[in-house]
C-alpha positions as CSV (number, residue, x, y, z in Angstrom):
1,M,-0.4,0.1,-0.1
2,K,1.5,3.8,-0.8
3,N,2.6,5.2,2.4
4,I,3.0,2.2,4.4
5,G,6.5,1.3,4.6
6,K,7.9,-1.4,7.1
7,K,7.8,1.1,10.6
8,I,4.5,1.8,9.9
9,A,3.1,-1.7,9.1
10,D,5.4,-2.5,11.7
11,R,3.1,-0.2,14.2
12,L,-0.4,-1.7,12.4
13,N,0.6,-5.2,13.5
14,A,1.5,-4.1,16.7
15,V,-2.1,-2.7,16.6
16,G,-3.5,-6.0,15.5
17,I,-4.2,-4.7,11.8
18,F,-2.6,-6.8,9.8
19,S,-4.3,-6.1,6.3
20,E,-5.9,-3.1,4.0
21,N,-9.4,-4.9,4.6
22,E,-8.7,-4.3,8.1
23,L,-6.8,-1.1,8.5
24,R,-10.2,-0.4,6.4
25,I,-12.7,-1.4,8.6
26,V,-11.1,0.7,12.0
27,G,-10.2,3.5,9.7
28,P,-7.6,6.1,9.5
29,V,-8.8,7.8,12.5
30,E,-8.9,4.7,15.1
31,A,-5.3,3.1,13.8
32,H,-3.6,6.7,14.6
33,R,-5.0,6.2,18.3
34,M,-3.9,2.7,18.9
35,I,-1.1,3.4,17.2
36,K,-1.2,6.4,19.9
37,E,-1.9,4.7,22.2
38,L,0.7,2.2,22.5
39,Y,3.3,4.4,22.1
40,P,2.7,7.7,24.0
41,N,6.0,8.8,23.7
42,E,6.6,8.9,20.4
43,T,6.6,12.2,18.4
44,L,5.6,12.3,15.2
45,P,3.7,14.5,12.7
46,V,0.2,13.6,12.7
47,C,1.1,13.0,8.4
48,Y,3.4,9.8,9.4
49,Y,0.1,7.7,10.8
50,L,-2.8,9.5,10.1
51,Y,-1.9,11.2,6.9
52,S,-0.4,8.1,6.0
53,F,-3.8,5.4,6.3
54,E,-5.8,7.6,4.4
55,G,-3.8,7.7,1.5
56,A,-2.8,4.6,1.8
57,L,-6.6,3.5,1.3
58,C,-7.3,6.2,-1.2
59,D,-4.4,4.6,-2.9
60,K,-3.1,8.3,-3.1
61,H,0.6,10.1,-1.3
62,W,-0.2,11.2,2.1
63,D,0.4,14.9,0.6
64,H,-2.1,14.5,-2.2
65,I,-5.7,13.7,0.1
66,G,-6.6,17.2,-0.1
67,K,-6.8,20.3,2.7
68,E,-10.1,19.8,3.5
69,R,-9.5,15.8,3.9
70,K,-6.5,16.3,6.5
71,R,-8.7,18.9,8.2
72,E,-11.3,16.3,8.6
73,L,-9.1,13.8,10.2
74,K,-7.3,16.4,12.5
75,E,-10.7,17.2,14.1
76,E,-11.7,13.6,14.4
77,V,-8.2,12.8,16.0
78,G,-9.0,15.8,18.1
């Protein structure tokens, strides 16, 4: 999947997400929350997980998901 390298895949696996379908069911916001909960001391830009997951599910580079969608995702994360 686009945007999903080894580190991100390892993080997804650590929270029990092993496939595109599982990521689709959980959704980018909840997957982001799950990883942040498991790794609370890790500080990464929001694009590293949240936008990467959205882009992966849309088959787009994370930077091409659009400003409006990025804003919506950030609001959902809180």
